[in-house]
C-alpha positions as CSV (number, residue, x, y, z in Angstrom):
1,X,0.0,0.0,0.0
2,X,2.8,2.3,0.8
3,X,4.5,1.3,-2.4
4,X,1.5,2.2,-4.4
5,X,1.2,5.5,-2.8
6,X,4.8,6.2,-3.5
7,X,4.4,5.3,-7.2
8,X,1.6,7.7,-7.4
9,X,3.5,10.4,-5.8
10,X,6.5,9.9,-8.1
11,X,4.3,10.5,-11.2
12,X,2.2,13.5,-10.3
13,X,1.8,14.8,-13.8
14,X,0.7,11.7,-15.6
15,X,-2.9,11.8,-16.9
16,X,-5.0,9.0,-18.0
17,X,-5.6,8.6,-21.7
18,X,-9.3,8.3,-21.2
19,X,-9.8,11.2,-18.9
20,X,-12.9,13.1,-19.9
21,X,-15.0,12.9,-23.0
22,X,-13.0,15.7,-24.7
23,X,-9.7,15.2,-23.3
24,X,-6.5,14.5,-25.0
25,X,-6.5,11.0,-26.3
26,X,-10.2,11.1,-27.4
27,X,-11.0,10.9,-31.0
28,X,-14.0,13.0,-31.7
29,X,-16.7,11.6,-33.9
30,X,-14.6,8.8,-35.1
31,X,-15.4,5.2,-35.5
32,X,-13.1,4.4,-32.5
33,X,-14.5,5.3,-29.2
34,X,-12.4,7.0,-26.5
35,X,-13.3,4.4,-24.0
36,X,-10.9,1.7,-23.2
37,X,-13.3,-1.1,-23.6
38,X,-14.5,0.3,-27.0
39,X,-11.0,0.9,-28.3
40,X,-9.8,-2.5,-27.6
41,X,-12.8,-4.3,-29.0
42,X,-13.4,-2.1,-32.2
43,X,-11.5,-2.9,-35.4
44,X,-8.8,-0.6,-36.5
45,X,-9.8,-0.7,-40.2
46,X,-13.4,-0.8,-41.6
47,X,-13.6,-3.7,-44.0
48,X,-15.0,-3.0,-47.5
49,X,-18.2,-4.6,-48.7
50,X,-17.6,-7.7,-50.7
51,X,-19.0,-7.5,-54.3
52,X,-21.9,-9.7,-55.2
53,X,-20.9,-12.7,-57.2
54,X,-21.1,-12.0,-61.1
55,X,-24.0,-13.5,-62.9
56,X,-23.3,-14.3,-66.5
57,X,-26.0,-13.1,-69.1
58,X,-28.1,-15.8,-70.7
59,X,-31.1,-15.5,-73.0
60,X,-34.6,-16.0,-71.7
61,X,-36.2,-19.3,-72.3
62,X,-39.5,-19.6,-74.1
63,X,-41.5,-20.0,-70.9
64,X,-39.7,-17.0,-69.3
65,X,-40.3,-14.9,-72.4
66,X,-44.0,-15.7,-72.5
67,X,-44.3,-14.8,-68.8
68,X,-42.5,-11.5,-69.3
69,X,-44.4,-10.6,-72.5
70,X,-47.7,-11.2,-70.8
71,X,-46.8,-8.8,-68.0
72,X,-48.6,-5.5,-67.4
73,X,-45.5,-3.5,-68.5
74,X,-45.3,-5.0,-72.0
75,X,-49.1,-4.8,-72.5
76,X,-48.9,-1.1,-71.8
77,X,-46.0,-0.6,-74.2
78,X,-47.8,-2.5,-76.9
79,X,-50.9,-0.4,-76.5
80,X,-48.8,2.8,-76.9
81,X,-47.1,1.4,-80.0
82,X,-50.4,0.4,-81.7
83,X,-51.9,3.8,-80.9
84,X,-48.8,5.5,-82.3
85,X,-49.0,3.5,-85.5
86,X,-52.7,4.3,-86.2
87,X,-52.2,8.0,-85.4
88,X,-49.2,8.1,-87.8
89,X,-51.2,6.3,-90.5
90,X,-54.2,8.6,-90.1
91,X,-51.9,11.7,-90.3
92,X,-50.3,10.4,-93.5
93,X,-53.8,9.7,-95.0
94,X,-55.0,13.1,-94.1
95,X,-51.9,14.7,-95.6
96,X,-52.3,12.8,-98.9
97,X,-56.0,13.7,-99.2
98,X,-55.1,17.4,-98.5
99,X,-52.4,17.3,-101.2
100,X,-54.8,15.7,-103.8
101,X,-57.6,18.1,-103.0
102,X,-55.5,21.2,-103.1
103,X,-53.4,20.2,-106.2
104,X,-54.6,21.8,-109.4
105,X,-56.1,19.3,-111.8
106,X,-57.8,19.6,-115.2
107,X,-61.5,19.7,-115.4
108,X,-63.0,16.9,-117.4
109,X,-64.9,18.1,-120.5
110,X,-68.3,16.5,-120.7
111,X,-68.6,14.8,-124.1
112,X,-71.7,14.1,-126.1
113,X,-72.3,10.6,-127.4
114,X,-71.0,11.5,-130.9
115,X,-67.9,13.0,-129.5
116,X,-67.0,9.8,-127.8
117,X,-68.1,7.4,-130.6
118,X,-66.2,5.6,-133.4
119,X,-68.2,5.9,-136.6
120,X,-68.2,3.2,-139.3
121,X,-69.3,4.1,-142.8
122,X,-70.8,1.5,-145.1
123,X,-73.6,0.6,-147.4
124,X,-75.1,-2.8,-148.1
125,X,-76.2,-3.9,-151.5
126,X,-79.4,-5.8,-151.8
127,X,-81.2,-8.0,-149.3
128,X,-78.2,-10.3,-148.9
129,X,-76.1,-7.4,-147.8
130,X,-78.7,-6.1,-145.3
131,X,-79.0,-9.6,-143.7
132,X,-75.2,-9.9,-143.5
133,X,-75.0,-6.5,-141.9
134,X,-77.5,-7.4,-139.3
135,X,-75.6,-10.6,-138.4
136,X,-72.3,-8.6,-138.1
137,X,-73.6,-5.9,-135.8
138,X,-72.5,-7.6,-132.5
139,X,-69.1,-8.2,-134.1
140,X,-68.7,-4.6,-135.1
141,X,-69.7,-3.5,-131.6
142,X,-67.0,-5.8,-130.1
143,X,-64.4,-3.9,-132.3
144,X,-65.2,-0.7,-130.4
145,X,-67.6,0.8,-133.1
146,X,-70.4,2.8,-131.5
147,X,-72.2,4.3,-134.5
148,X,-72.9,3.5,-138.2
149,X,-73.2,5.9,-141.1
150,X,-75.4,4.1,-143.7
151,X,-75.1,5.4,-147.2
152,X,-77.2,4.9,-150.4
153,X,-80.5,4.6,-148.5
154,X,-82.5,6.8,-150.8
155,X,-82.6,7.3,-154.5
156,X,-81.2,10.7,-155.3
157,X,-83.4,11.1,-158.4
158,X,-86.6,10.5,-156.6
159,X,-88.3,12.3,-153.7
160,X,-85.7,12.6,-151.0
161,X,-87.2,10.8,-148.1
162,X,-89.9,8.9,-149.9
163,X,-90.2,5.6,-148.1
164,X,-91.1,3.8,-151.3
165,X,-88.2,5.3,-153.2
166,X,-85.3,3.8,-151.2
167,X,-82.1,3.0,-152.9
168,X,-82.3,-0.2,-154.9
169,X,-78.8,-1.3,-153.8
170,X,-79.6,-1.1,-150.1
171,X,-83.0,-2.6,-149.7
172,X,-86.6,-2.0,-149.1
173,X,-88.3,-0.1,-146.3
174,X,-88.9,-3.2,-144.1
175,X,-85.2,-4.1,-144.5
176,X,-84.1,-0.7,-143.4
177,X,-86.4,-0.8,-140.4
178,X,-85.0,-4.3,-139.6
179,X,-81.4,-2.8,-139.6
180,X,-82.5,0.0,-137.2
181,X,-84.1,-2.5,-134.9
182,X,-81.1,-4.8,-134.8
183,X,-78.7,-1.9,-134.4
184,X,-80.7,-0.8,-131.4
185,X,-80.3,-4.3,-129.9
186,X,-76.6,-4.2,-130.5
187,X,-76.3,-0.7,-128.8
188,X,-75.2,0.9,-132.1
189,X,-76.5,4.3,-133.2
190,X,-77.4,4.9,-136.9
191,X,-76.9,8.0,-138.9
192,X,-78.4,8.3,-142.4
193,X,-76.2,9.8,-145.0
194,X,-78.4,11.8,-147.3
195,X,-75.6,13.8,-149.0
196,X,-76.5,14.7,-152.5
197,X,-80.2,14.0,-152.0
198,X,-82.6,16.8,-153.0
199,X,-84.1,17.3,-149.5
200,X,-86.0,20.4,-150.6
201,X,-87.7,18.9,-153.6
202,X,-91.2,17.4,-153.8
203,X,-92.1,15.7,-150.6
204,X,-94.0,12.6,-151.6
205,X,-93.6,10.6,-148.4
206,X,-95.8,7.7,-147.5
207,X,-96.4,6.8,-143.9
208,X,-96.6,3.1,-144.8
209,X,-96.6,0.9,-147.9
210,X,-100.2,1.6,-148.7
211,X,-100.5,5.3,-147.8
212,X,-100.0,7.8,-150.6
213,X,-100.7,11.0,-148.7
214,X,-98.3,13.8,-149.2
215,X,-96.3,14.8,-146.2
216,X,-93.7,17.5,-145.6
217,X,-90.0,16.9,-145.0
218,X,-90.6,17.6,-141.3
219,X,-93.0,14.7,-141.2
220,X,-90.4,12.5,-142.9
221,X,-87.8,13.5,-140.4
222,X,-90.2,12.7,-137.6
223,X,-90.9,9.3,-139.0
224,X,-87.2,8.3,-139.1
225,X,-86.5,9.8,-135.7
226,X,-89.4,7.8,-134.3
227,X,-87.7,4.7,-135.7
228,X,-84.5,5.5,-133.7
229,X,-82.3,7.3,-136.3
230,X,-79.6,9.2,-134.4
231,X,-79.1,11.9,-137.1
232,X,-78.5,12.9,-140.7
233,X,-75.4,13.7,-142.7
234,X,-75.5,16.2,-145.5
235,X,-72.8,17.8,-147.7
236,X,-71.8,21.4,-147.5
237,X,-72.9,21.7,-151.2
238,X,-76.5,20.6,-150.6
239,X,-79.4,23.1,-150.7
240,X,-80.3,21.9,-147.2
241,X,-77.0,23.4,-145.9
242,X,-78.5,26.7,-144.9
243,X,-79.5,28.5,-141.7
244,X,-83.2,28.4,-142.5
245,X,-83.3,24.6,-143.1
246,X,-81.0,23.6,-140.3
247,X,-83.0,25.8,-137.8
248,X,-86.1,24.0,-138.8
249,X,-84.4,20.6,-138.5
250,X,-83.1,21.5,-135.0
251,X,-86.6,22.4,-133.9
252,X,-87.8,18.9,-135.0
253,X,-84.8,17.2,-133.4
254,X,-85.5,18.8,-130.0
255,X,-88.8,16.9,-129.8
256,X,-86.9,13.6,-129.9
257,X,-83.7,14.5,-128.1
258,X,-82.7,13.9,-124.5
259,X,-79.5,14.2,-122.6
260,X,-78.2,10.8,-123.7
261,X,-80.1,10.5,-127.0
262,X,-79.4,13.8,-128.7
263,X,-80.0,13.8,-132.5
264,X,-77.3,15.4,-134.6
265,X,-76.6,17.0,-137.9
266,X,-73.3,16.0,-139.6
267,X,-71.9,18.1,-142.5
268,X,-69.5,16.5,-144.9
269,X,-66.9,19.0,-145.9
270,X,-66.0,18.7,-149.6
271,X,-63.4,21.4,-150.0
272,X,-60.4,22.7,-148.1
273,X,-62.5,24.9,-145.9
274,X,-66.1,24.8,-144.7
275,X,-68.1,27.4,-146.5
276,X,-70.3,29.7,-144.3
277,X,-74.0,28.7,-144.1
278,X,-76.3,30.1,-146.7
279,X,-78.4,33.0,-145.5
280,X,-76.6,32.8,-142.2
281,X,-76.1,35.7,-139.9
282,X,-74.8,33.4,-137.1
283,X,-71.9,31.1,-136.6
284,X,-72.6,27.7,-138.1
285,X,-71.3,25.8,-135.1
286,X,-74.7,26.3,-133.4
287,X,-76.5,24.5,-136.2
288,X,-73.9,21.8,-137.1
289,X,-72.9,19.3,-134.5
290,X,-70.0,17.6,-136.4
291,X,-68.0,18.3,-139.5
292,X,-66.7,15.3,-141.4
293,X,-63.3,16.0,-143.1
294,X,-61.1,14.0,-145.3
295,X,-57.4,13.9,-144.4
296,X,-56.3,13.2,-148.0
297,X,-57.5,15.1,-151.1
298,X,-59.8,13.4,-153.6
299,X,-57.7,11.6,-156.2
300,X,-58.1,8.9,-158.8
301,X,-54.5,7.8,-158.5
302,X,-52.4,6.7,-155.6
303,X,-51.0,9.6,-153.8
304,X,-47.2,9.8,-153.3
305,X,-45.7,9.8,-149.8
306,X,-44.9,13.5,-150.2
307,X,-48.5,14.3,-151.1
308,X,-49.7,12.3,-148.1
309,X,-47.2,14.0,-145.8
310,X,-48.2,17.4,-147.0
311,X,-51.9,16.7,-146.5
312,X,-51.3,15.4,-143.0
313,X,-49.1,18.3,-142.0
314,X,-51.6,20.8,-143.2
315,X,-54.3,19.3,-141.0
316,X,-52.0,19.0,-138.0
317,X,-51.1,22.7,-138.2
318,X,-54.7,23.9,-138.9
319,X,-57.0,23.6,-136.0
320,X,-60.5,25.1,-135.4
321,X,-61.4,25.0,-131.8
322,X,-65.1,25.8,-132.3
323,X,-65.9,22.9,-134.6
324,X,-66.0,19.3,-133.6
325,X,-64.3,17.4,-136.4
326,X,-64.9,13.8,-137.7
327,X,-61.9,12.4,-139.6
328,X,-62.0,10.1,-142.6
329,X,-59.3,9.1,-145.1
330,X,-61.1,10.3,-148.2
331,X,-58.3,10.0,-150.7
332,X,-56.5,7.1,-152.3
333,X,-53.3,5.8,-150.7
334,X,-51.3,2.6,-150.6
335,X,-52.2,-0.1,-148.1
336,X,-49.3,0.6,-145.7
337,X,-50.2,4.3,-145.7
338,X,-53.8,3.5,-145.0
339,X,-52.7,1.7,-141.8
340,X,-50.7,4.8,-140.9
341,X,-53.8,7.0,-141.6
342,X,-55.9,4.7,-139.4
343,X,-53.6,5.4,-136.4
344,X,-53.7,9.1,-137.2
345,X,-57.6,9.2,-137.3
346,X,-57.8,7.3,-134.0
347,X,-55.5,9.7,-132.2
348,X,-56.5,13.1,-133.6
349,X,-58.9,15.2,-131.6
350,X,-62.4,14.5,-132.9
351,X,-64.5,11.5,-133.9
352,X,-63.0,9.0,-136.4
353,X,-65.3,7.9,-139.2
354,X,-63.6,4.8,-140.6
355,X,-64.6,3.6,-144.0
356,X,-65.5,0.0,-144.7
357,X,-62.4,-2.2,-144.6
358,X,-62.5,-5.7,-146.0
359,X,-59.7,-6.7,-143.6
360,X,-62.0,-6.4,-140.6
361,X,-65.0,-8.0,-142.3
362,X,-65.3,-11.6,-141.0
363,X,-67.3,-12.6,-144.1
364,X,-65.7,-11.7,-147.3
365,X,-68.4,-13.3,-149.5
366,X,-71.0,-10.7,-148.6
367,X,-71.6,-7.5,-150.5
368,X,-70.7,-4.9,-148.0
369,X,-68.6,-1.9,-149.0
370,X,-68.0,1.8,-148.4
371,X,-70.0,4.2,-150.3
372,X,-67.2,5.9,-152.2
373,X,-66.5,7.3,-155.6
374,X,-62.9,6.0,-155.7
375,X,-63.7,2.8,-157.6
376,X,-61.0,0.2,-157.4
377,X,-59.4,1.9,-154.3
378,X,-61.8,0.0,-152.0
379,X,-62.0,-3.4,-153.7
380,X,-60.9,-6.4,-151.6
381,X,-57.4,-7.5,-152.4
382,X,-57.1,-11.2,-153.4
383,X,-53.5,-11.2,-152.2
384,X,-54.3,-10.4,-148.6
385,X,-53.4,-13.3,-146.3
386,X,-55.3,-14.4,-143.2
387,X,-52.4,-13.4,-141.0
388,X,-52.5,-9.9,-142.5
389,X,-56.2,-9.7,-141.9
390,X,-55.8,-10.8,-138.3
391,X,-53.2,-8.1,-137.8
392,X,-55.5,-5.5,-139.3
393,X,-58.3,-6.5,-136.8
394,X,-55.8,-6.5,-133.9
395,X,-54.6,-3.0,-134.9
396,X,-58.1,-1.7,-135.2
397,X,-59.2,-3.1,-131.9
398,X,-56.1,-1.9,-130.1
399,X,-56.7,1.7,-131.3
400,X,-60.4,1.7,-130.6
401,X,-60.1,0.4,-127.1
402,X,-57.1,2.7,-126.3
403,X,-59.2,5.7,-127.4
404,X,-62.2,4.6,-125.4
405,X,-60.4,4.3,-122.1
406,X,-57.8,7.1,-122.4
407,X,-59.0,10.6,-121.6
408,X,-56.0,12.1,-123.2
409,X,-57.0,10.6,-126.6
410,X,-60.6,11.6,-126.2
411,X,-60.4,15.3,-125.1
412,X,-56.8,15.9,-124.2
413,X,-54.9,18.9,-125.5
414,X,-53.2,18.7,-128.9
415,X,-49.7,19.9,-129.6
416,X,-48.0,19.7,-133.0
417,X,-44.3,18.8,-132.6
418,X,-41.9,19.8,-135.4
419,X,-39.2,17.3,-134.5
420,X,-35.7,17.3,-135.8
421,X,-34.9,13.9,-137.2
422,X,-31.9,12.2,-138.7
423,X,-31.9,9.4,-141.3
424,X,-30.3,6.2,-140.4
425,X,-29.3,4.6,-143.7
426,X,-27.3,1.8,-142.0
427,X,-30.4,0.3,-140.4
428,X,-31.3,-1.6,-143.6
429,X,-29.2,-3.2,-146.1
430,X,-31.4,-2.0,-148.9
431,X,-31.6,1.6,-147.7
432,X,-30.2,4.4,-149.7
433,X,-29.1,7.9,-149.0
434,X,-32.2,10.1,-148.2
435,X,-33.4,12.3,-150.9
436,X,-33.8,16.0,-150.1
437,X,-37.6,15.7,-150.7
438,X,-37.9,12.7,-148.3
439,X,-40.8,13.4,-145.9
440,X,-39.7,13.8,-142.3
441,X,-41.3,12.4,-139.3
442,X,-44.6,14.0,-138.4
443,X,-45.5,14.0,-134.7
444,X,-47.9,15.4,-132.2
445,X,-48.7,15.1,-128.5
446,X,-52.0,14.5,-126.7
447,X,-51.9,15.5,-123.1
448,X,-54.4,15.3,-120.2
449,X,-53.1,16.1,-116.7
450,X,-49.8,14.2,-116.2
451,X,-50.6,11.7,-119.0
452,X,-49.0,12.2,-122.4
453,X,-49.3,10.3,-125.6
454,X,-46.8,10.8,-128.4
455,X,-47.8,9.8,-131.9
456,X,-45.0,9.4,-134.5
457,X,-45.7,9.1,-138.3
458,X,-43.0,8.2,-140.8
459,X,-44.6,8.5,-144.2
460,X,-41.3,8.3,-146.1
461,X,-39.4,5.3,-147.3
462,X,-36.3,5.7,-145.0
463,X,-35.7,4.8,-141.4
464,X,-35.6,7.8,-139.2
465,X,-34.1,8.2,-135.7
466,X,-35.0,11.1,-133.4
467,X,-32.4,13.7,-132.7
468,X,-31.4,13.6,-129.0
469,X,-31.8,17.4,-128.8
470,X,-35.5,17.5,-129.8
471,X,-38.2,18.4,-127.4
472,X,-36.1,18.7,-124.2
473,X,-39.2,19.3,-122.0
474,X,-40.7,15.9,-122.9
475,X,-39.9,12.7,-120.9
476,X,-37.4,10.5,-122.6
477,X,-38.9,7.2,-121.6
478,X,-42.3,5.6,-122.5
479,X,-44.1,2.4,-123.2
480,X,-45.5,1.3,-126.5
481,X,-49.2,1.4,-126.9
482,X,-49.4,0.2,-130.5
483,X,-47.8,0.5,-133.9
484,X,-48.8,-0.4,-137.4
485,X,-46.7,-3.6,-137.5
486,X,-47.8,-4.7,-134.0
487,X,-44.3,-5.8,-133.2
488,X,-43.3,-3.2,-130.5
489,X,-43.9,-4.1,-126.9
490,X,-42.7,-2.9,-123.5
491,X,-40.8,0.2,-122.6
492,X,-38.5,2.4,-124.8
493,X,-36.4,5.5,-124.7
494,X,-36.9,8.1,-127.4
495,X,-33.2,8.8,-127.8
496,X,-32.7,5.3,-129.2
497,X,-36.0,4.9,-131.0
498,X,-35.9,4.4,-134.8
499,X,-39.1,4.8,-136.8
500,X,-39.3,2.5,-139.8
501,X,-40.7,3.4,-143.3
502,X,-44.5,3.7,-143.5
503,X,-44.8,3.2,-139.7
504,X,-46.9,4.9,-137.1
505,X,-46.2,4.5,-133.4
506,X,-48.2,5.5,-130.3
507,X,-46.2,5.8,-127.1
508,X,-47.4,6.6,-123.6
509,X,-44.7,8.8,-122.0
510,X,-43.6,8.7,-118.4
511,X,-40.8,10.1,-116.3
512,X,-37.8,7.9,-115.7
513,X,-38.3,5.7,-112.7
514,X,-42.1,6.2,-112.6
515,X,-45.2,5.1,-114.5
516,X,-48.0,7.6,-115.1
């Protein structure tokens, strides 16, 4: 005890390490407490948290995927995606409709039935011809023909519309009425060609075979209109071609006309220009519905390629907007040029009036022919093969159906194209150097909206290729619609196109990489 007290006295200044909470030896706010018990039991270093063991990625099994896909989270995501899809689709549809509605587009011109029709001119000789014609009416309708122009119905030396004085070559009154009835069944309209008949002479018209009462010309018109005749065709040299007569006719026609069954007056132009109406103080367009014009001048000999080219170019460069034309060949040309002229008639603005063609007649032993004064020009050729006749029918059908379904060929705008051409004399082993008078390619464009049809006509005997510098505003690519040889199919480029002798080509143009 004494020793202990002595040791304490020998160390008076020594202080305990744990004296006081804030004394020397204490570590404030540390993980080691200042108390002896705590300092001895607490660790000197705080150990780090050991990382969790690494789990290697592996794809989900089919069962796990089905469980996860059916969860509420995925169902919510799918609902949002479906909603986003339909909203986007509706926005695109609304934008497309707005673009279509706001884009400028051409206004379709309402056409009368004769402005949309393909006319077919013919006359039948005797009762056999009338019966054969009635049998062929459905076939003619299948070719795209919509109206007939019957010629030689009335004897020009007798009373004009005397029902007992019908033309001896065509048939009797019952036969004519039978043709009208059968035409109505075949949905074909009939126009009577009374060109050259003295319509203003003595009007001895009989209402039936036993009636001899005298009736006026108006009563005769009413009789035929009641039978379903769609109209009458006269010449510009007839006495009936006058304002007074046509006004009277129009008054009668109104009684039998409706919106779809309007009766018409057709005037056949015999000269280069249509003469003004006799005693007329008004424009003749109000009295004449359609003017029938010949592309070629009347000639007893075969016209040369130069004459044909000049006649075509004259008509292409001369247009009258206030007269609805009806085109016919008229003159005498070679067989190859007639096929070219058929393509021209079918693609020009107006209503084509095709003359009787033996190549599209399925029965060659019947007496059907065109009423024409060209004599041998329209006689059937004994050298025509069946293959050539089939091609003629195919060309006719292709043109008529294309014209019926294409708005650009019905009422589209017309543009004459004076193309620069070059002659390719190496394309044929028999070709020679072009002559200075060789006809160039004649071409025109029919347009409606974004649809364009290019018609190329090579009347001359040489092969022509188009100059790459011509018509830079036109598309360079297109697809063949038809041609006179019926051997061009598929797409083409105008820069590489060669037009063969006596060939006509119809091409539907489109921009490269798109189809209009």
